[in-house]
Each structure stands twice: as structure tokens, then as C-alpha cells.
C-alpha positions as CSV (number, residue, x, y, z in Angstrom):
1,M,-94.8,60.7,-0.6
2,K,-91.5,60.9,-2.5
3,L,-90.8,64.5,-3.4
4,T,-88.5,65.5,-6.2
5,K,-85.5,67.8,-5.7
6,I,-87.2,70.5,-7.8
7,L,-90.2,70.5,-5.4
8,F,-87.9,70.6,-2.5
9,L,-86.1,73.6,-4.0
10,F,-89.4,75.3,-4.8
11,I,-90.6,75.0,-1.2
12,V,-87.2,76.5,-0.1
13,L,-87.7,79.4,-2.5
14,A,-91.3,79.9,-1.2
15,F,-90.1,80.0,2.4
16,A,-87.3,82.5,1.5
17,G,-89.9,85.2,1.1
18,C,-89.5,88.4,-0.8
19,S,-86.4,89.8,0.9
20,K,-83.4,90.4,-1.3
21,E,-80.3,88.4,-0.6
22,P,-77.0,90.2,0.0
23,K,-74.6,90.0,-3.0
24,K,-72.5,86.9,-3.0
25,K,-69.2,86.1,-4.6
26,D,-69.1,82.3,-4.4
27,F,-72.1,81.2,-6.4
28,I,-72.8,79.0,-9.4
29,A,-75.7,80.9,-10.9
30,R,-77.8,84.0,-10.2
31,V,-81.1,85.4,-11.2
32,N,-81.4,89.1,-10.2
33,D,-80.9,89.0,-6.4
34,S,-81.3,85.3,-6.0
35,Y,-78.2,83.0,-5.9
36,L,-77.5,79.3,-6.3
37,T,-74.6,78.7,-4.0
38,R,-72.3,75.7,-4.2
39,E,-73.8,74.3,-0.9
40,E,-77.3,74.5,-2.4
41,F,-76.2,72.9,-5.6
42,A,-74.6,70.0,-3.7
43,S,-78.0,69.5,-1.9
44,L,-79.7,69.0,-5.3
45,V,-77.4,66.3,-6.7
46,D,-74.5,64.0,-5.9
47,T,-71.7,66.1,-7.4
48,T,-69.1,63.3,-7.2
49,K,-70.9,61.5,-10.2
50,L,-71.9,64.6,-12.1
51,T,-71.0,64.9,-15.8
52,P,-70.6,68.4,-17.4
53,I,-73.8,67.8,-19.3
54,D,-75.8,66.9,-16.2
55,R,-74.3,69.9,-14.3
56,E,-75.4,72.3,-17.1
57,R,-78.9,70.7,-17.2
58,I,-79.4,71.1,-13.4
59,I,-78.2,74.7,-13.4
60,K,-80.6,75.5,-16.3
61,D,-83.5,73.8,-14.4
62,W,-82.7,76.0,-11.4
63,L,-82.5,79.1,-13.5
64,Y,-85.9,78.4,-15.2
65,L,-87.5,77.6,-11.9
66,E,-86.2,80.8,-10.3
67,L,-87.3,82.9,-13.2
68,L,-90.8,81.4,-13.0
69,Y,-90.9,81.8,-9.2
70,Q,-89.9,85.4,-9.3
71,K,-92.5,86.1,-11.9
72,A,-95.1,84.3,-9.8
73,K,-94.2,86.6,-6.9
74,D,-94.6,89.7,-9.1
75,K,-98.0,88.5,-10.1
76,K,-99.0,87.9,-6.5
77,I,-99.6,84.2,-7.1
78,T,-97.7,83.4,-3.9
79,E,-100.3,85.4,-1.9
80,Q,-103.3,83.4,-3.2
81,D,-105.1,81.0,-1.0
82,E,-104.6,78.2,-3.5
83,F,-100.9,78.6,-3.4
84,K,-100.8,78.7,0.4
85,N,-102.9,75.5,0.7
86,I,-100.7,73.7,-1.8
87,L,-97.6,74.9,0.0
88,K,-99.0,73.8,3.4
89,T,-99.6,70.3,2.0
90,S,-96.2,70.1,0.3
91,T,-94.5,71.2,3.5
92,R,-96.1,68.4,5.4
93,E,-95.2,65.9,2.8
94,L,-91.6,67.2,2.7
95,A,-91.3,67.0,6.5
96,A,-92.7,63.4,6.5
97,A,-90.3,62.4,3.7
98,L,-87.3,63.9,5.6
99,L,-88.4,62.1,8.8
100,M,-88.6,58.8,7.0
101,N,-85.2,59.3,5.4
102,D,-83.8,60.1,8.8
103,Y,-85.4,57.0,10.4
104,L,-84.2,54.7,7.6
105,S,-80.7,56.1,7.8
106,S,-80.6,55.1,11.5
107,E,-81.8,51.5,10.8
108,E,-79.1,49.2,9.4
109,I,-80.3,46.6,7.0
110,K,-78.1,43.5,7.4
111,Y,-78.1,40.7,4.9
112,S,-75.9,38.0,3.5
113,D,-75.4,36.5,0.0
114,S,-77.4,33.6,1.2
115,D,-80.4,35.9,2.1
116,L,-80.2,37.3,-1.4
117,E,-80.1,33.9,-3.0
118,I,-83.2,32.7,-1.0
119,Y,-85.0,35.9,-1.9
120,F,-84.1,35.5,-5.6
121,G,-85.3,31.9,-5.5
122,K,-88.7,32.9,-4.1
123,N,-89.1,35.8,-6.6
124,K,-87.5,34.6,-9.8
125,N,-90.4,35.5,-12.0
126,S,-90.2,39.2,-11.0
127,F,-86.6,39.3,-12.4
128,Q,-87.7,38.1,-15.9
129,L,-86.3,40.4,-18.6
130,S,-89.0,42.5,-20.3
131,I,-86.8,43.2,-23.3
132,E,-83.7,41.8,-25.0
133,S,-80.7,42.6,-22.9
134,Y,-76.9,42.4,-23.1
135,L,-74.3,41.5,-20.6
136,M,-71.2,43.5,-21.6
137,N,-68.0,45.3,-20.6
138,K,-67.8,48.9,-21.5
139,V,-65.2,51.7,-21.4
140,I,-65.5,55.3,-22.4
141,F,-62.5,57.6,-23.1
142,K,-62.2,61.3,-23.6
143,T,-60.0,60.9,-26.6
144,E,-60.3,58.7,-29.7
145,N,-56.6,58.0,-29.7
146,E,-56.7,56.4,-26.2
147,A,-59.8,54.4,-27.1
148,I,-58.0,53.0,-30.1
149,K,-55.0,52.1,-28.0
150,F,-57.2,50.4,-25.4
151,R,-59.0,48.3,-28.1
152,S,-55.7,47.2,-29.6
153,V,-54.5,45.9,-26.2
154,A,-57.9,44.2,-25.5
155,V,-57.9,42.5,-28.9
156,E,-54.3,41.4,-28.8
157,S,-54.4,40.1,-25.2
158,D,-57.7,40.3,-23.3
159,W,-60.1,42.8,-21.8
160,T,-58.9,42.5,-18.2
161,K,-55.3,43.2,-19.2
162,A,-56.4,46.2,-21.1
163,T,-58.4,47.7,-18.2
164,N,-55.5,47.1,-15.9
165,S,-53.1,48.8,-18.2
166,F,-55.4,51.9,-18.6
167,S,-56.7,52.1,-15.0
168,N,-54.7,55.2,-14.3
169,D,-55.2,56.8,-17.7
170,S,-56.8,60.3,-17.2
171,S,-58.6,59.9,-20.4
172,L,-60.6,56.9,-19.1
173,I,-63.8,58.2,-17.6
174,I,-66.1,55.1,-17.4
175,N,-65.1,51.5,-16.8
176,R,-68.0,49.1,-16.3
177,S,-67.6,45.3,-16.2
178,S,-70.3,42.6,-16.6
179,E,-73.1,45.1,-16.7
180,L,-76.5,43.9,-17.9
181,I,-78.1,46.6,-20.1
182,K,-81.5,46.6,-21.7
183,E,-81.5,47.1,-25.5
184,N,-83.4,50.3,-25.3
185,D,-80.9,51.7,-22.8
186,L,-78.1,51.5,-25.3
187,Y,-77.2,54.8,-26.9
188,P,-76.1,56.4,-29.2
189,F,-78.1,54.4,-31.9
190,Q,-74.9,53.2,-33.5
191,L,-73.9,51.5,-30.2
192,M,-77.2,49.5,-30.2
193,K,-76.7,48.5,-33.9
194,I,-73.2,47.3,-33.2
195,A,-74.1,45.4,-30.0
196,K,-76.8,43.5,-31.9
197,D,-74.3,42.1,-34.3
198,L,-71.5,41.2,-31.9
199,F,-70.8,37.6,-30.9
200,P,-70.0,36.5,-27.3
201,Q,-66.5,37.7,-26.2
202,E,-66.2,39.9,-29.4
203,I,-64.9,43.4,-29.0
204,S,-66.4,46.3,-30.9
205,I,-64.8,49.0,-32.9
206,V,-64.3,52.4,-31.3
207,I,-67.7,54.1,-31.1
208,P,-68.2,57.9,-31.0
209,E,-70.5,59.0,-28.2
210,N,-72.9,61.9,-28.4
211,N,-70.8,64.1,-26.1
212,D,-67.5,63.8,-28.0
213,N,-66.3,60.8,-26.0
214,Y,-65.4,57.4,-27.4
215,S,-66.5,54.0,-26.2
216,V,-65.5,50.4,-26.7
217,I,-67.6,47.4,-25.6
218,Q,-67.1,43.7,-25.3
219,M,-70.2,41.5,-25.6
220,L,-70.3,38.8,-23.0
221,R,-73.7,37.3,-23.5
222,K,-77.1,38.1,-25.0
223,Y,-80.4,37.5,-23.2
224,E,-83.7,37.1,-25.0
225,K,-86.9,38.8,-23.7
226,G,-88.5,36.6,-21.0
227,T,-85.2,35.2,-19.8
228,I,-84.3,35.1,-16.1
229,P,-80.6,35.7,-15.8
230,N,-78.7,33.7,-13.2
231,F,-78.2,35.1,-9.7
232,E,-74.6,36.3,-10.1
233,V,-75.5,38.3,-13.2
234,I,-78.2,40.3,-11.5
235,K,-77.0,40.1,-7.9
236,Q,-77.0,43.9,-7.5
237,R,-80.6,44.2,-8.8
238,V,-81.7,41.5,-6.4
239,A,-79.9,43.3,-3.5
240,D,-81.6,46.6,-4.5
241,R,-85.1,45.1,-4.5
242,F,-84.4,43.2,-1.3
243,I,-83.3,46.3,0.5
244,A,-86.3,48.3,-0.9
245,E,-88.7,45.7,0.5
246,K,-87.0,45.7,3.8
247,K,-87.2,49.6,3.9
248,K,-90.9,49.4,3.1
249,Q,-91.4,47.0,5.9
250,L,-89.5,49.2,8.3
251,I,-91.7,52.2,7.3
252,D,-94.9,50.2,7.7
253,D,-93.8,49.1,11.2
254,Y,-92.8,52.6,12.1
255,L,-96.2,54.0,11.0
256,K,-98.0,51.3,13.0
257,E,-96.0,52.3,16.1
258,L,-96.8,56.0,15.6
259,Y,-100.5,55.1,15.1
260,S,-100.7,53.1,18.3
261,N,-98.8,55.7,20.4
262,N,-101.0,58.7,19.4
263,D,-104.5,59.8,20.2
264,I,-106.4,59.2,16.9
265,E,-110.1,59.6,16.2
266,I,-111.9,59.0,12.9
267,K,-115.5,60.1,12.7
268,K,-118.0,58.5,10.4
């Protein structure tokens, strides 16, 4: 019953009805008399981790959706029984999803590293890599000049010293360490080609990114398809899956409780 942000926004639009909104000054986008405010935008996405490209894409999605919605209202589609039935079902699903989110947010899932290691030991095969993957360090800079300077420091001394030296550099926009990345998740294509040829501990040349940024990577280790990385390498993945299973169990128990506490009848 997981609903997308777009579906959530569409239901909000549907409930808004046909009344015109008053003119607003503080908004991000507008289609005729409908406005996307900063508060509404923040409800669609985590703005703290938003790149300019992502921001543009989300705004464009909203604009297209709003254009289609307004046209649908003009053609009286929102007054059709089919639309109302779908809206009723979607509303129930949305309410259920929000209830579950509210319930899960009130339930703290406690665990230790020992719990994760035990879970990993019992489910090792499920963490088998489906494709060749690379354990690497990666930085991305806004300017080529800063990326070149970073690489020089990293090659002449070591990667850690370089990241410490540039930690407060405003041009540094991404700094990831010991990240396990699938081969098909490496982009642009030039980055994938370079990664395949690097030896362990080797540092790449400065690589232009698609959005006018510049990256440098350090290859730590390569993993063949079918390999099971050790626990420390994929600890976060183990934690994510452990938490997901615990949340599923909480929801299952919650549904059983609701089922037993309500008057339910099923006719054959």
C-alpha cells in the first residue's frame, strides 16, 4: 500500500476542488491560479539533500501534473463515477499508509552490532552480489581546479589527509568513503571504464561528471558477481534490511491486533 509522492499530490489536488486560490507571492511554481508553495514542495521531497537537477525535475513533474489535472477538470473527468471510485480507494490507501507511518514512527527499533552480525550470519546468501561491484572512496567538486588540487594531495600523501584538508572547501559537494557500488550504478560511462582498470588503492584521474562537476575516486577493492562481502563492508545494508523486517513484523502484529479488536464478518 505504499503510495508515491505524486499520487499523494494528485489526491490533494482532487480534494482542493475547483475553487481558485488567492494570489500568492511566496511560491516556487504556478499554473494559472494554482500554486506550489515552499511548504508543499518540502512535503514532496527532502530538500536538505536536493541537487539543482533534482529540484528542477520535481518542479517540472508538478507542473505537468497540474496541467493535466486542470485539463481533466475542464473535461469533467473529475465528475465521472470511475474517477470518484478510484479517488475513494486511493484515499483509503493513503489514510492507511499515513496511519502505518505514524505507528512506526512511535515504535523505536533497538538493535546492537551483535544483533546485526547474527542476522547477517543467518541470511548471508541474501547479501550475495548480483553484479560486479566496487568498494571505493569518491569525492565530487564543483570546479576542476579544486578536484585537481585534491588529487595531487591524495597521490602525494594519502586519501584521508586529502579529505581532511578539503573538508571545509566550499567546492567539495560529495565525500563518500568505503562505499560499495554496483558496476551498473557507476556513471558517467567514463567513470565505469576507469573504475574497471584501477588497481586496489589506486587513485583515478579527475573525471568530468554530466552536470559540470568533477570527481576523483580511489579503488579499494573489487568484488566479483556472486561474492558475499564481509559484514563491515555492507553493515549499513544489513541494518537497513534488518530494520525493514522488524517494521514488517510490527505492522503484521498491529494488523492482527486491529483484527481481533473489531467486529469482522466474512460471508461465503
